[in-house]
N, C-alpha and C positions, 0 to 999 in steps of 0.2 A: 464376185462372180464365182460360183462353185466350179471345181474342176470337172472336166468331162470324164465320165466313168469309162474305164477301159477293161477289156478282158485280159487279165494277167495270167501268165503261164504258171501253173502250179507244180511243175516238175522242179526238183531241187538241183538245178544245173546252172545257177547264177552265182556270182561272187561280187564282192566289193573290194576295190583296190585303192592304194594310195601312191602318188608320185611325190618324190622328195627332191629338194635342191641339194647342192654340193655340201651344204652345212647340216643336212639331215632334217631340215624344216619341211613339214608337209606343205605341198603347194597345190595338189589337186586330188580330189576324191571322185571316184567313178564306179560304175557298175558294168560288169561284163557277163558274157554268156560262155559257158564251157566250150572250149575249142576255138573261140574267136580271138584270143590273145589281145583283148582290148587294151590292156595295160601297156602293151608295146607299140600299138598303132600310133600313139602320140609322137613318138620319136621319128617316125618315117614321113609324116605329113603334117603340115601346119594347118591350123584351124582359122579360117578367115574371120570367124565371128568371135575369136578369143585371143586377142593380141597379148594379153597378160600371160596366158599359158604358153604361147609361142616364145615369148621373151624369156621366161624362166627356163624353158627347155633348152633354148639356144645357149643361154649363159651357163647352165649346168653342164652342157656338152663341152663348152670351151674350158671350163674350170676342172671338170671331173672325168670327161670322156664317155660318160653315160648318164642316164637318168635313173637313180635308185628307185626301186618300186617294190611294193609288197602286196600280196593278197591278204587282206585284213580278215575277211570271212568268206568261206566258200560253202558249196552244197546248200545254197539258199533257194527258196522259191523267188520268183520275180518280185513279189510284194515284199518279201523279207529283204531282198537286196536293195530295193528302192528305200525302204524304211531305214536300213543301215546307212545308206548314202545320205539321206536327209539328216539323220541324227549326228553323223560325223561332221558334216558341213556346218551344222548349227553349233556343235560343241567347239570346233576349231576356229570357225569364223572366216569370213570372206574379205579379201583385200579390197574389192570394189566398194564394199560397204564400210570399210574401216574397222571391221570387227576381228580381223585375223589375217593370216598369211595365205589363205587359199585363193587360187586364181579361178575357181568355179564362178560362172556368171549367173547361176541360178541356185536355188536352195536345194536342188536335187529332186529325185523322184519323178522327173518329168520326161525322161527319155529324150534328151536334147539333140539327137543326131539331126543334122541339117539345120540346127538352130541358128538364126541370124538375129543379132541384137544390136541396136544402136543406142549408145549412151546419151543421156541428157547432159547438159552443161554441168548441172549439180553433181551428177555421178562422176563425170570426168574430173571435177575438182576434188571429190572425195578420193578417187583413185590416185591422183597426184599426191595428195597428202599422205595416203597410206603407203605409197611407194617410198616416200622420203623417210618413213619409219623403219623400213626394212633395208 
């Protein structure tokens, strides 16, 4: 099923960021908008739809006292930010798919605010196996 076409903002006010665990391993890739400090919001509130991200943030706070983060690219249009997010998630790999360490629950580019996702039994099994690798 093709994705629904959206009107994307063409102003260069977006950025792509990464969150890292206490060992420096990338654990989450996201997109933010200038002024919203999206990269720091994760530390202040948990995400009921992403327990993997919550767990890594909690463990990182216990071990390191903060969540290391960087702005990977900035001054992007919304389309460029989404494409960067998609490319990075694909290159680094997702924990729930057993392809890498990221706790992202989607392939990116879909603006997942308010996203609520329920894992299938097969996905839960893959997540369990992936967690044992890291």
